[in-house]
N, C-alpha and C positions, 0 to 999 in steps of 0.2 A: 296802613299806608300802601303796601303792595296791592291790596284788594282794590283800593281806590284808584291808584295810578295805573295798574295793569301791566307794568313792565319794570325791569331792573336795569335800564340803560345807564342810569347815573345816580349818584348819591343825592339825597334830599336832606339838607342840614346835617351832613356827616352820617346819615343813616341810609343804608342800602335797602330799598324796598324788596319785599318778597312777594312776587306776583302769583305764585302757584297756589291760589286759594279759590275755591269755588264749591258750590253745593253744600254738603254736610260739613266740609272742612271749614267753610266760612261761618257756619252756625256755631261750631265748636269754638272758633276764635272769638266770636261774639260773647259766648258764655264765659270764656276765660277772661275777657276784658271786663265784663260786669263783676265777676268774682274778685278780680284784683282791685277794681275800683272800690268795692265794698270793703275789702281787706285793708286798704290804705286808709279809708275813712274810719274804720274801727280802730286802727292803730292810733290815729290822732285823738279819737274820742276817749280811748282807754288810758291815755297818758295822764289825764287830770283826775284828781279826786272829785267825787260827786256825792250828793245826798242819796240816801237809800231809795227814795221815791224816783229820783232821776235815774239811778241804776236800773230800777225795775222797768221803767218806761223804755229805756235804751235797749235792755235785753229783750223786751217784748218785741220791739221793732225788728231786731235781728232774727228772732225766732220766726216772725211772720215772713220775713224775706227768704231765709235759708231753708225753712222747713214747711214751705207752703204745700208740698205734696206728701208730707209725712202722714203716718197713721193718726186719725183723729183722737184716739184714746191716748196715744203717747204724747201728742201735743197738749191734751188736756192735763195730763199729769205734770208736764213741764210748766204749764201756765199756773197750775195750783202751787207748784213749788216757788215760782217767782212771786206769786201773791203773798206768800208767807214772809218775804224778805223784810218789809217794814215792821211787821208785827213781831217777828222773832228777835229783831235787833232794835226794839223801840227805844232802848236807852241811848241809842246813837241817832235818834230821829233828826236831831237838829245839827248833827255833825256831818262833815264830809269824810268819806272813807276811800281808800285806794282800791284798785282792782284786786290786789292780792287778798284783801280781806273778804271780798265777795266770793272769790274762787275758793278760799278755805271754807267758807260757810256752805257753799253749794256742795263741795265734796263731802263734808260731814253729814249734811242732810240726806244726800243720795245714799250714803253708806248706812245711815240709820233706817231709811225706808227699805233698802234691800235686806237688811238684817231682820226686819220685823215681818217680812213676808214668808209664807210657806211654813209656819211653825204650827205643829199639831193639826194638820189638815186631813189626816187619814192614818192608815196603818204604817205607811212609809213616809217619813218626814225628812225633807231636805231644808236645811237652814244654815245661817251663818253662826259662827261662835260668838256668843255674848256672855259677859259675866252674869252671875246670879241666875243662871238658868240650869241649876243642878237638879233637873227632873230625871228620875231613874228610867232607864230603858234596858231591855234585854240585850240588844245588840247595838253598838255604836260604831260607826265607821268614820274615820277622819281621812279625807282625801287631800292629796297634795302636800304631804309633810316633807317638803324638800328643803335641803340645806340652803340657807340664805333667805328663804321665804317665810319660815316660821321658826321661832317667834319673829315678828316683824321688827325691822330696824327703825328706830325713832328718827323720823325726818320731819322737822318742824319748820313752819314758814319763818322767814327772816324777821318778821315783826313780832314773833312770839317771845316776850320778855321772860316767861317762865323757863323756856328752854335755854335761854342765855344765862340765867342765874338759877340753875337747878338746885333744889334743896330736898331734904328728906321729907317724904310725904307727898311730893308732887307726883302727878300721874305720869306713868311710863307705859307706853303701849307694849313694849317688849315684856315688861313684868306682868302686864294684864294678860298677855297670851300664855305666859307660864302658869298663871293662876287658873285660867280657863282649862288648860290641859289637866291640871290637878283636879278640877271639878268634874271633868269628863271621866277620869279614872274612878272617882267616887260614885259617879252616876251609872257606870256600867255594871250590869248584873251578871251577864253570862259571857259575852264575847266582846272584845275590843279589836277592831280592824284598823290598822294604820297603813296607808299607801303612800308611796313616794317614787320618784323617778330614780331607779337604782343602777341603771346602766346607760352609758352614752349611746345614742343612736348613730353616732358617726364612727366611733372606733371600739364600741362595746366594752369599754373599761368601766369598772365599778364606780358608782357615785355614792358618797355617804348620805344618810338621811339627815333630817333636822337634828341639831345638837340635843334637843329634848328627847327625841326617839333613841338616839345613841345612849344617852344617860339611862333611860328606862331599860334598854337591853342589857347594859352593864350591871344594873342593880339586880335584874332577874337572874343573870348568869352567876354573879358573885355571891348573892345572898340566898338564892333559892335553887341554884344549880339547874336552871332551865336553859337548855341549849336548842339550837336549830329552830329559832322562831321565824327567821326570815325566809320567805319564798320568792325566788327570783323567776319572774315570768319571761318567756321568750319575747323577742321584739314583735313578731307577727303572730296573729291569732291562728294561722294555719300551720304553725310549727308542729312537727310530728310528736314532739314531747307531750303535747296535750292529749294525744290519742293512742300512744303506744304502751301506756301503763307503766312507764319507767319511773314516774313520780306520781303517787296517789294524791298529792296535794294539788296537782295541776288539773284543772277541769275546763272544758270548753263544750258548750251545748249547741254550737252553731253547725247546722247541716252543711252550709256552704263551705265553712272552713275545713270541715271533715273531708268533703269531696276534693277540695284543693290539696290538702295534705296527702290524700291517697294518690292523686294524679302526680304530684311532685316526687313521690317515693315509689311509684310503680316502675317496673323495668323499662328502660328506654328502648324504643323501637330502632331498628337499623336505619342509619342515615340515608336519606335519599336526596338527590339534587333537586333544587326547586324547579329547575327547567331541564327537561330531557327531550331528545328527538328534534324534529324539524317541522315547521309549518309547510304546507303545500299551497301557497298562494298562486294565483294565476300570474304568469309572466307579464310584467308591465311592458307593453310595446310602446306606450307613450309615457315618457319619463319627465317629471317636472324637475327643472334644474335646482330649485330651492330645496327639494327633498334630498337630492344628492349631496349638496353642500351640508345640509343638516346631518345627514348620516355620517359623513367623514369627520365632523367635529366630535361626535361621540356616538359610535355605532350602537353601543348597548342602550343608551338612553333613547335613541331613535327607534330601535326595535321595540322597546318597552312601550313607548308612547304611540307609535304608528301602528304596530301590529297587535298589541295587547290592550291598547287604550288605558294604560296605567301611567299615572303621573304622581310621583312622590312629592310631598310638600316638605320643604326644608324649614327648619326652625330659624326664625329671625334672630339675628345677633342682638344681645343685650346692649343697650346704649350705655356707654361709659359715662358716669356722672363726673369724673375727674377730667381736668384739662389734659389733653394728650401732649406728650413731648415728642412723639413721632407719629406719622400717619400709618394706618393699616395698609397692607399690601394692595388690597382691592381699591381702597379709597385713593391711594397714591396713583394707581394706574389710571383711574377715571379722571383725576385732576390733571395728570400729565398729558393724557390724550386730548382733553379739551384745550389745554395750554398749547400743545403742538398745533392743533387746528388753528388757533389764533395766530401763531407765528406764520403758518403757511398762507394765511389770508392777510398778512401784514397788519394785524390788529394788536393793540397794546394790552398787555396783562399787567395789572398792578397788584402789589402785595396787599394793599388796603382792601381791594375788592375781594380777594381770596379770604382774608381774615374776616371780613364782614359776612361772607357766605358760610363761615365756619369750616372752611376747607383747608385752612393753613394754621401753622403754629403761631402763637402770639409772641410778642416781645422781641428782643434783640436776636435770639436764636432763630426765630422765624424769618427775620429780615436777612440774616446771613445765609440761611439755607435757600431763600428765594433767589438771591443774587447768584448763587452757585448753580441752581437748577435752571435759571433763566438763560445763563450762558450755554449750558449743555444742551438744552432743548433748542436753543437758537442754532447751534452748530448742526444738530440733527436735521433741522428744517432746511438749512442751507444745502446740505448734502442732497436732499430731495429736489430742491429748486434747481440745483446744478444740472439735473438731467433734462431740464427744459422740455417737459412733456406737454406744455401748453395748458389750455383751460380744460376743465372737466366738462365732458359732454353728457348728453342724456344716456340713460341706461340702454345698452345694446340689446335689441330684441333678438332672441335666439329661437330658431325653428328649423332644424335640419335632420336628415336621416343618416344614421351611421350603422352599418351592418344589421339592418332590419329594425333598429330602434329609432324612435322619433324623440328628439330632445327639444323641449320647449321651455320658455321662461325669459327672464331678463337678467342681464349681466351688468352689475354696477362697477365702479372704480375704473371706468374707461376715460381716457384723455385723448387729446388731439393727436399726440405722437406716441401712443402706447398705453399700457395699463399699469396701474400703481396700487400696491398694497403695502401698508406699513403698520408697525406696532412699536410703541416706545417702551419695549420690554424685551426680555429674552425670547428667542424664536422657539415656538412650540410645534409639535407635530401637526396640530390642526391648522396652524398658519401655513406651514409648508404645503400640506395637501390641498388646502383651499387655493393657494396661489398656483399650484400645478394644474388643478382642475380648471381654474379660470383660464390659464394660458392655453390649455388644450382645446377648450371650447371656443375662446375668442379667435383663435387662429383658424378655426373652421370657417369663420366669416371673412377675416382679413389677416394677412401676415403682419405680425407686430411683436415687439418685445414686451415682456411683463417684468416689472421691477418689484422686488420684495425687500423692504427695509426693516431692520429690527436693531435692537441694542443688546449686544451680548458681551458682557464683561470678560467672560472666560474664553470665548472663542470668537475673535474679531473677524475671521473669514466668513462668518455667517451674517455679518451686519448688512451686507448688500449681496443679494442673489439676483442674477439676471437670466431670465428664461428667453432664449432666442427662438425665432421661428423654426429653425431646423430641429429643435427639441420636441416640437409638437407632433409626435408620431401618433397615428391612429391606433396603433397597437396598445399604447399606454392608455388612451381614452377608453378603448374597449375593455382593458383589464380593470379599470376603475368601475365601469358600468357593470361588469361581471361580479365584482366584489359587492357592489350595491345590491344586485339582485339576490346574491347569496345571503347578504345581511338582512333581507326581509324574511328569510326562512329560519335562521337561528342566530343566536347572539355571539357565536364564536368565529364569525366570518372575518373580522378585522379588528385590530387594536391599534388605534392611530398613534398614540404616544410611544408604544413599544416598537412600532414600525419605524418611527423617526429615530429612536434610540439605536436601532439596528443600523440604520444608514450612517449615523454619525460616528459609530464606534470604528476604530481602526483595527482592532483585533478582538477576538472573543465576542463577536457581534451578537450571537444568540444569547449569550450570558448577559450582555448589556441590556438586551430587550427584556429578558426575564426579570432582571433587577428593577427596571423601570416599571414593569407591570406590577410587581410586588409592592413597590413604593406607592403607586397610585391606589392599589387595593387597600392600603392602610389609611388613606385620606378620607376624612369625613364627607367630603363632597362627592365621592364616587359611590353613591348609594346603589346605583344600578349595577355597577361591577360587583359589589358585595352581595347583591341579591342573586345574581346568576352563578357566582363561584364562591369557593371557600379556600382556606389555606391548603387543603389537600389537592384541589383540582386546578388552582390558578396557574401553576407552573406547567401543567401538562397541555394546556391549550396552545402554547407556542411550539408547534410541532414542525415536521419537515415541510408541510404544505405552506405554513407561514413563512419559513425561511426561503422557499422557492419564490414565493410571491414578493418578498423583499428584494431578492436578487434581480427581479425584473426591472426594478427602478434604480439599481445600484449604478449602472452606467450613466444614467442621467445625473445622479447625485455627484459623481466624480467630476463630470463636466462642469457642473455648477460651482463647486468649491475651488476648482482650479483657476477659474476666471478672476 
C-alpha cells in the first residue's frame, strides 16, 4: 500500500501506509508477499484429507514453486521419493488420508534412505545405526552419545493406535537403540570409542553421558576394576593441554592450533599505547564551520575519522521479538523530538498514528502514557513559542576573518529575532558547546540572543540558557579555534563531556570531570575513547592544562546559570 500510494499522510481503511520502499527493498517486499500468499494457500489445502495421488500432485506443485533454483540432483531425489507415495501405500489407494500421515511416511522414508547410504564404501565407513548390522570391525566409534539423545525417546504421531495401546512385543525405538548398542559391543574387536558432550560451553560444568554409557562405565568399574576411562577434552583445539605433555591421552596434530597455543602462552610484551605523539598537519587557515561543530561533538571520533581515516562500524542492535512495555532511550528521544516538532508547527499528533508506525506502546497503558507525554511536550513547546523568535529563516552564510583565520560555512537554527537550539532531553556537553560556538559565530555577523532549551529533571536551572550579545567575546571564539587546531594533532586536546561536568560542578570540579570521563570510558558507544586510552591512562589526561582551559569558560557559565 505504501509503495503504491507513496506517502503516509493519512490512514487507508484503518491502515497507515509505509512509503519508504524503493529499489531492492520493494523487490524483497514482493518476494515476501508471494511467499505469504503461497503459505496461506498451502494452509487451506493441507487442512483437508486427500487421496494419495492428490497429495503427490499437490506436493509436486509446491516443490516446483519453492525449489525452482535448487540443485537438480537433489530435486530428482525428492521427485523420486514423491513418486513412491502411491506405490508404498497402495493399500490406501482409494482412501483419503490426513497430512499427518503423509508427514510421518516422508520422515520414515528419508530416515531409511539416509541410513542405507555410506555403508561399506571403503576402509573408513560412516553410517547410521541399524539393527541386524552386527558386522565385526576392529575399531568402532559412536559419536554424539549425549544424555537425552540416545537412546531416543519414543515420540509417536497422534494417530498411532499402537502407541496409545502399547502391549508387549510392540516396537519401541528406545529398546531398539539399546539392542543396537549391545550389537556394537559384540561387533567391536579391538577398540570402542564413545564420544559425547561432557562439559557445558557456557559455564564449563560437567554433563553426564547417555544413560547407556553410564551403565557401561559402572559395569566396567564394579565388575572388572577398570578406572579412568573418560578423557575430558578442552573446549578449544588450541588449548596448551594438547601440546604441553601433561596428559598423554590428549593429542592434536593441527599446526595452526600449535602456533596459536604457542602465541597465547608466550611472554607478554610490555604494554604500549595504541596512539603516541602528535601529528604535524599544516595549520588550516581556512576552517570549515561544520568541521568545528563535528569536532566538539566528539573530539576523539573526529580525530580518528578526519586525520586517520578510520571509521568503526557499530553492531546493529537485535530486534526484540516481544512487544515492548517501554521505549528504549534512543527510540524515545527520536519519537519525542518528532513529536515536539509537530507541536512547534501546530500539527496534531495522534496515538493511533504512533501505534501504527510501531513507535508507541499498545493498549491502555500506551494511551495513558501518550496523554501524559502530550501534555509535557506541549508545555515545553509553549515555553519556546513564548520567546516569539518569529519564523525560521534561511541558513546564515558565514565567511569572515578572525585573528588570521578564515571561517566559512552555513549556520542553521536562525530565526527572525534570534537563534534557537533545543533538545527534549537532559543537557549534554556537546549541546552546550554547540550553542556557545553558534552564538560566538552568529554574533560576528549581527548581534542577537541565542536560546538553548533542554529538559533537566535534576537541575531545572539548565532548562533555559540565554546567550546574550555581550557574552560573544572574540577571545572565547579564538580559544575554541585553538582547541580545534590542537585536536587535529592529537586526541587528548579536548574532552567535551568532561569539560561540561567541570563547569556544572560546584566543588571538586576536576574530580567531577574525571568521574564523567571514566563513566563514558565504560560505555559501549565510546569505542574511539577506548581505542586511544585505557584504565591506566584515562585519568591522567585531565591535567592542569585541561583545568586552565575549563576556567577560561567558567565566568561565562556563571553568568548563564544566574539568569
